[in-house]
C-alpha positions in Angstrom: -5.5 12.4 2.2 -3.4 12.8 5.4 -4.1 9.4 6.8 -3.0 7.7 3.6 0.2 9.7 3.5 1.0 8.7 7.1 0.3 5.0 6.6 2.3 4.8 3.4 5.2 6.9 4.5 5.6 5.0 7.8 5.5 1.7 5.9 8.2 2.9 3.5 10.4 4.3 6.3 10.2 1.0 8.2 10.2 -1.6 5.4 11.0 0.1 2.1 14.6 -1.2 2.0 13.3 -4.8 2.4 10.9 -4.8 -0.5 11.7 -6.8 -3.6 11.7 -5.2 -7.0 8.3 -6.9 -7.7 6.9 -5.5 -4.5 8.1 -2.0 -5.4 6.4 -2.2 -8.7 3.1 -3.3 -7.0 3.5 -0.4 -4.5 4.0 2.1 -7.4 0.9 0.6 -9.0 -1.1 1.2 -5.9 -0.2 4.8 -6.0 -2.1 5.2 -9.2 -5.4 4.7 -7.4 -7.3 7.8 -6.4 -6.7 8.5 -2.7 -10.2 7.6 -1.4 -10.2 4.4 -3.3 -6.7 3.4 -2.2 -7.7 4.2 1.4 -10.6 1.8 1.1 -8.3 -0.8 -0.4 -5.7 -0.5 2.4 -8.4 -0.6 5.1 -9.9 -3.6 3.6 -13.2 -2.0 2.7 -12.6 -2.6 -1.0 -10.6 -5.0 -3.2 -8.0 -3.9 -5.6 -8.0 -5.0 -9.3 -4.5 -6.3 -9.2 -2.6 -9.2 -7.6 -1.3 -7.1 -4.8 -2.8 -8.7 -1.7 0.5 -9.8 -0.3 1.9 -6.3 -0.3 -1.4 -4.9 1.0 -1.3 -7.3 3.9 2.2 -6.1 4.7 1.1 -2.5 4.7 -1.9 -3.4 6.9 0.0 -5.3 9.5 3.4 -3.5 9.6 2.5 0.2 9.9 
């Protein structure tokens, strides 16, 4: 999904070097979701199954 690729790549370009090891693991875990489901999670239309709300909030507010 192009929109998802844009959001995630912009986030990594701007903030990837500031992420902790734990946040990187959470980010990698997010990538395991199917595109449509991950898009709904990032846009706030759905909740993820894991404890990744902190990173999701960063993605939502800093892209």
